[in-house]
N, C-alpha and C positions, 0 to 999 in steps of 0.2 A: 564598339559594343552593339552594332546593328544586328548581330546574329543572336542576341539573347532573346529567348522566347518569353513572352509575358506570362505572369502567374497571378492568380487572385490571392495568393498568400504573400503578404508584405511584411517581412521582418528585416532587421538590420544584420541578419546573418543568413547565409544561403543554406540553412539547415534548421529544422525545427522538430519538436515533438508535437504530434497531432493527437488531440484528445477528443474522442467521439462521445458527446454527451447523450446522444440517442442510445448508443450501445450501453452506457451506464444505466440509463433508465430501464432499458429492456432487461438487463441483468437483475436489477432489483425486483422487477415484476416476476421474473422466473424464480428467483430465490424465495420470494414470499409465498409462492405456490406450495412450498414444502414446509412452511412454518405455521403452526396453529394460530388461528386468528386472535387468540387471547394473549399471545406473547408479543411483547414490545420488541422493536428492532433497533439495535444500536449499530450505527455504521462507523467503522474504524477509519479515521482520516489522519492518523499519525504519520510522521515523516512526510508532511505536506501531501497527504493523501497518496502515500506510496509513490511520490514523484509526480502525481497527476495535477497537483495544485488544489489545496484544500478549499480556498476561498471560492473558487468557481464550482468545484465538485459538490460542495455542501449544498449549494442552492438547488442543484438538480436532485440531490438525494432527498431533500425535504419535499420537493414536489412529487417525488416518486414513492413516498411513504415511509421514509426513515424517521424514527421518533427522536433519536438522540445521537450524539457524536462522542467517539472515544479518541482522545489525543494522548500524547506521551509527556507533555509538559504544560505548564501554565502559559508559557509563551505561545504554544500552538493554539491553546484555547483563546488567547487574546487575538490571534490572527483572525479567528472566526468572529469574535465579538466586534472587531474593528470594521467588519463589513456588514454589521447589523444582523448577524445570525443570533436569534433569540432562543433557539432550541436548547434543551439541556445539554451540557457538556460535562464529560467525566475525564479526568486525567487518570489513565489506567496504570501508569507507572508511579514511582515515588517522587514526591516533590520536597524541596528543602523547606525547613520550618519557616525561613524568612519569606517564603513565597505564599504562605497561607493567607496573609492579609490581602494580597493582590487577587488571589483566587476568590476569596469571599466577596470582595468589593465588585467583582465582575461576574458574580453568580456562576462560578466554575466549581463543580464538585471535584473532589480528589480522593485518592486512596489513603487510608490510614491503617497502621498495623503495629504501632508501639506507643508508649506513654509520652514520648517527646511530641508526637503529633497531637495528642490530647492536650498537653500543656500549651502548645502553640495556638490551638483553637480557643482555649480559655483566654489567653492573653489578647487575642484579636477581638474576641467578643467584649472583653472588659474595656478595650481601647476604642472600639468603633460601634459597639452595639449590634454588630452583624453576626448572625450565627453561621459559621462555615457549614457547607453541605459536604457530607463525607460518605464514602462507601468503605466498609471494612474489607480489606484484602486478606484472604486466607491462603496459606501455603499448604496445599494438599499433596505436594510431591514435585512441584517444579523446582523447588529449592533455589528460588531467585529472590523474591521479596514476599512479605506477608507474615501474618501471625500464624504460628504453627497450628495445625488443625486440633491438636490435643489441648491447646490453650485458647482456642478461638471462642468457645462458649463463654468462658469467664470474661474475655475481652469484650465480646459483643454485648453481654449483659451490662458491663460497666459503661460502655458507650451509650447504650439505650437509656441509662439512668441520668445522663448528663443534660443539663438545661442550656448549656452555652454552645451547643452544636446541633445540627440536624442530621440524623442518620437516615440516608436515603436508600442504601442498598448494602448487600453483602455479596462478594463474588470470589471466584478463584480462577486459575488458568490451567488448562490441561497441557501437560508436557509432551504427550505422544498420542494424540487423538487417533493417529493411524494404527495404533496398537491396542486392540480391544482389551487384552488382559491387563496391561499397565493402566489403561484408562479406568477400568473397573475398580482398581485399587483407589484411585483418586475419587471416583464417584462414591465409593463406600465411605471414605473419610468426609467427603462433602455432606453426604446424607446424615452422618453422625452429628453434624453441626446444625444444618438447616432444619432438620426434623425436631430439634430440641430448643429452638429459639422462637420468640414471638415475631413472626415474619409479616404481621399485618401491616400493609402499606409499604412494605419494602420491595425494592427491586432485587430479585434473587437471580444471579446470572453466573453460568459456568461454561456455556456452549460457545466455543470459538467457531470459526468457519467450518472446519472439518466435522466438529461435533454436532453442529447444526444439521448437517446432512446425514449423520450416522447414528445418533443416540437420542433416546427419549429420557431426559434427565429432569429431576425436580428443579424447575426454574420458571420464571415468568418473563425473561428477556433473553434474546440471543445477541451475540456480538459477532458481526460478520465483517471481515476485512478483505483479503485478497480476491475473493470471488466477486466482490462488487466491481472489480476492475477487469473481470473476464478471465481470470486465471484460477486454477484449482490448487489447493494445498494437497499434500499427501493425504490420501483417503484410505480408510480401512477397506478390506475386501467386502465387508457387509455394510452397505449404506441404505438408508431409507429412501433417499431421493438425490438425484444428481441433476441439477438444473442445466439447461442449455445456455452456455455463456458466450459472449463475444468479447474479444480482447479490446479494451478501451483505448489503449495506447498504440499509436503508430509513430514511425520515425522516417523522416524524409530529408533529402538534401538535393540542392541543385548542382548540376555539373558546372564546375568552374574552369575546367581545362580538358581538352581532348587532344591527344597526340598519338602518333604512330610509333611502334617499337619494332625493331627488326628481330628476326629469329636469333635466339641466343642471348638477347639482352635481358637484364634483370630489372625488377621493379621494386622500389622502396629499399629501406635499410636491410642490409645483409643479403639482398637479392634472394629471398626465400621463394620467390616465384621467378621463373625464367620462361620467356616465350619460346615455344617450340616452332612457331611459324610467325610470320608478320601479323600483327594485330593492332588494334587501337585501344588505348587506355583512357578511361574517363576518371577524373578526380572530383571528389566532393569534400566539403569542409566539415567533416565529422571525424573525430579521433578518440583516443582513449581518455583525453581530458574532458570529453563530453560524456563519458560513461560507457563507451563501447570498448570492451576489454581488448587489449592487445592479443590475448589468448584466442580470440576469434579469427585471427589473421589466416587467410587462405581456407577458411572453413565455412563461410556463410555466403549467402546469395542476396541479391536484390532484384527488383523489377524495374525495367526501363521501357516505357511505352508498351507495356503488356508482355515484354520479353524477360525471361529469367536470365540473369547475368551473374557471373562469379566475381566475388571480391578477391583481389590478388595482391600479393606483397604484404609486408608487415604493416599493420595499422599504426599510424604515427600519432603523435600527440594531438594534432589538429586536423588531419586529413586521412583519407583512405582512397584506394584505387579499385577500379573494376575493369575487367576485360569485356569490352563491348563489341569486339570483332567488327563486322561490317554493318552493324545495325544503324538505321537512320537515327541520328542523334545530333543535337547541337548544344552548345554552351547555354545553360539556363534550363535545360530539360531536367525533370525531377526523377531521381532514383529513390525508390521506396525500399527501406530496409526492414521495417516491421509493419504488419497490418493484421486485420482480423480474418484474413482469408488464407494466405499462403505462408506468411512469414511470422512465426510465433516466438515470443520470448521464452517459451518452454524449450524450444529447440536450442536457443542460445544457452539456456541454463544447463541443458544436458551436455552440451559441448564443454562447458566450463566446470562441470561437476559442482554446481551450486543450485540455489533455488530462485524461482522467478521473482520472489519478493525483492531480493537483493538487486536484481537488474533494473526493475522499475525505479527503485530509489536512486540508483546511479545516474539515470538519465536526466535528473533534475539539475545537475551541477551547473551548467551554463547555457543549455539550449533553450531558446524561447519556446513557450507553449502556445499553440494555436488551438482554439476550441471550435469544433464543428458539430453539426447535426446532420 
């Protein structure tokens, strides 16, 4: 093993996701330039911060001016409380009624939109003396969860009259922020509710990431997700502000093997790549079980010692190969698959006909995360 080059990254796997916390902080600063100073900033850290690691990410977000966190479950909220995050947390999705007590005891606010939620809050208060903190979720057109907009006024007025819970906010979610006409329909339904309730002291929020950049809507808080991590959602053609972002997530692997192949020899399963001339193949221990789709086979590139190299052959469960030709390389050298300069997740998403959100979440499966500045 004398030929293995040393690295300052020490993991038990010769591959890792690299998270740049400085880029995260810069992204927040850039995003906040386009947000009115009187609006609060909720950072979405659900799905383990889109695969970036919520416990570490949250600390940097707080230091960079994020006021509150959005998660998808009580368990995700507990992950933050377990590392002493004291900032407000909201479960933006639905929670089971049996989780209400855990949420209340850990100061985690959650969405409510039916009478079962109200009954559960009452039972928890009577049993523990703790008033659950809630936000009413309105369905203005997403047709996923929430009280229908035509029934929302009655429901909100009822919730505001109750003494055994604390109403902290009212919110909705836009289904197609990239489509102004469809969005306007939801905004109209939203306004028909929030303009007719007593909103004193409430957090009123509708703007997701795309809407934060594109629309001026009656609200006092924005909810920003994917762009925290340096990636853009689908945006409408008319936007008020487009921040300059840096991709926070990188992906790297060390070479575990280098060997020569002869002209005509195939590489990997089904020999989807065949060498037209003698070359050298480098292998790294990253595969589709790590979140790099097999559909990217023979379609992506990496960088090795500053040189662009092509991925060749079918990506396997645990490994993939690169054609390195006559480049100076040794076992232990690092191949970069993703970075904030040349190798974007958006390119992968385009190849796979999916969205960048999905790909960041995939990469959290079993790769260790290394945090850098």
